[in-house]
N, C-alpha and C positions, 0 to 999 in steps of 0.2 A: 459521473458515476461516483457514488459515495466511497467505494474502496480505493479508487485512484486518488481522489482529493485528500483523504485521510493519510494515505501512504506517502503522498508528496510531502506533506508537512512534517511527518515523523522522520522520514528518511533523510530529508534535506538538513535537518537539525541534528544529525547524529553525532558528529564529532568535531570539536573545535581544534583542528590542527592545520597544517599547511595545505591539506587537501579538502578542507571543509568547503561545502557549497552553501549559498545563502539559504536561510530559513524562508519558507513560504509565508509571506506576509504582504500586506499592502505596500510597505516600503522596504525594499531590500536592505539588509543590514550587513555591513562588512564585519567579518570575524574580528573580534577585538584583539586577538593576539597574532594577527597576520598582517605584516606591512605590505606596502605596494610592491616592493621588489620580490617578495616571496610569493605573492599572489600570481605573478607572471610565470612562476616555475611550476605551479600545480595545475590541476584541471579547472580551477575556479573560472578562468577567463573563457574557457570553452563552454562551461555551464551557462555563463552569462550570455555569450554569443548565441547559443542554441535557444536559450529562454527568450531572447529578444525575437528570434525568428518565429518561435511558436506563438509569442504574443501578437505578432503581426500576421499570423495565419500562414506563414511560409513554411509549411511542414516539411516539404522536400529538402529545403536548404538546411533546416534544423537537423534532419536525419543525416544529411551528408556530413555536416560538421561532426556529429557524434560518432558516426560510423568510422570516420577517419581517426579519431582520437581515442575511442574506447579501448582498442587493443593495446595502446600504450599504458593505460592505467589499470588494465585487468578488471577485477570485480569491484570497481569503485561504485559504491551504492547509488549515489545521486546521478552520475553519468549514465549508468545502465538503466536506472529507473526512467530518466528523462528520454532515453532512446526508445524504451518500451512504450512510454507514454506517447511519443511522437508517432511511432509506428502504429499504435492502436488507433489513434484518431486519424492517421493517414491511410487507413485501410490497407496496410501491408499484410503479408502472410502471417497467420497466427503462429506458425512455427517460429518465426523470428521474434514476434512479440513475447512468446513464452520463453524463448531462449534468454533474452535480455532481462526479463522479469526474474528468471531463476538466477541469473548472474547478480542482479541487485540483491536478491534475498541472500545469496551466498556471501556477498560482501558485507551486508548488514550483520549476519550471524557471526562472521569472523571478527568484525569490529567489536561486537558486543562481548565476545569471548576475550578479546585482548583487553578491553576495559576492565572486565571482571578479574582477569589475572593480574593486571597492573595494580588494581585497587588493593590487592592483598599482598603485594610484594613489598618486602622490607627495604628494597633498594630504590624505591620510587616515591616521590612526594605524594601525600594523600590529598593535598588541597586540590579542589576542583573535581575529584573523582565522583563524589555524590551527584553532582550536576550531570556529569557524563553518563552515569548509570541511569539517571532519570530519563535521559534521551535514548539510551541504547535499548532498554527492554521494550518500551513502546514501539520503537522503530522496528524491532525484530517481529513483534506481534503483527504490526501493520504490513510488513513485507510478506508475512505468511498469508495475511488476509487478501492482499492483492494477488498473490500467486494462486491462491485457491479460486478466486473469482475468475481470473484470466483462464486458468486451466479448465474450469467448469464450462465457461463460455465456448472454449475451443473444443471441448469434448476430449481432452487429453489429461493423462495423469489423474484420473478420476478418484482413485483410492487415496492418493496424496491430498487432492483438493478437499475431499470430505473430511479427512483426518485433521487437516490444518484448520478448516472452518469450525469443526466441532471443538477442537482444543481451545481455539480462541474464545468461542462462545462460553464454554464451561469456565474458563479462567476469569470471566467477568465477575463471577461470584466466589472466586477463590480468595481466601484471606491473605494468601501470599502476595497477590498482586492488587488487592483492593484499593491501595492508595494510588495506583497508576491511572485508573480509569475515570473518564468523565462521561457525560451523557452522549456525546458524539461517538465515543468508542462503542457504547452499547448499541447505538443505531447502526454503526458500520458493521459490527460483528454479527448482529442478529440478521441484518439484511443479507450479508454475504452468505451466512450459513443457510438461510432460507433459499437464496438463489441457487446455491450449490446443490442442495437436496432436490430442488425442483428441476434443475437442468439434467442431473443424473437420472432422476426418476422418469423424466419425460422421454429419455432415450431408450428406456427398457421396453421390451416387448413381451407381454403387454405392459402398459404404463404402470409404474409402481405407485398405486393410489395412496398407500400409507405414507410414502415419502413426500408426495405432493401435499397431503393433508398436514403433515408436520411442517413442511415448508410454509404453507399458508399461515399456520399459527405463529411461526417465527416472524413472518413479514408483518402480520398484524401487530406483534409486539414491537417490531422496529418502528412501525408507523406511530404507535402510541408514544414511544420514547422520543421520536422526532418532534412531536408536538411540544416538548419541553425545551427545545432548542431556541436560540434567538430567531427572530423572524427571517433574517436573511438565510441562515443555515438551514432553517426548517424548510424553506421553499425549495432549496436545492435538493435536500434529502428526500422530501416527499415526492418529487418528480420521479426519482429512481424507484423508490419503494412502491409507489402506486403502479408504475409500469410492471414491476415484478408481480404485484398482487393480481393485476389483470391477467397476466400470463398463467398464474396458478389457478385462478378461478375458471379460466377458459379450459384448462386441462381437466379440472374436476368436473366441469359440465359435460365433457366428452364421455365420461365413464358413469354418469348417473343414469 
């Protein structure tokens, strides 16, 4: 799922401190300013242990590890995201998936605010803050994108889901954030907005044809943007988008 993969990368790279988790990449990278002694004090070791279980398809064990430790670290973005990720693919109750997705979003938002406050404080060093800000804002947008997708799929918090998806999509063309986005972001946000509109419109009685038509146009836009990605990323994105397009076309065929 495009929303999950993009959120994973952005949330995992949010903050380089004693509680940072590794960035999503082919080769896990140790945070440069965290030594081995301090790694054992934070959630990093649990993130690695759960990631290993997920990589070996042992979803139940990964969930057990994270459910045990998440209450200790509260709204830690990466741990809560990974738990939501495991529960989603482990076919757990959507109420639990949504809960931990919301916790991840709350954690991302709080860290973004802390970074912004610290960057303007006279009592703190400014070195390194631009890089943290580069991580924080995209992580916040992608956490919103993930929450919108999950909520729409679950049929919960629909007003919030549509608002988040619409805000993200509109910000793709905002001058304020224009330097943050790449083509993968456009694919993810257009796909999610289209999916959210389709999911909400399909649940209405009668079906909201206008919403489905708008969703279809957004999904076609996402597919066009996906064709400009690298071959590997394009294949992954197109599987999701084509699935959503087939759903939208099936719904439109029902009302013709």
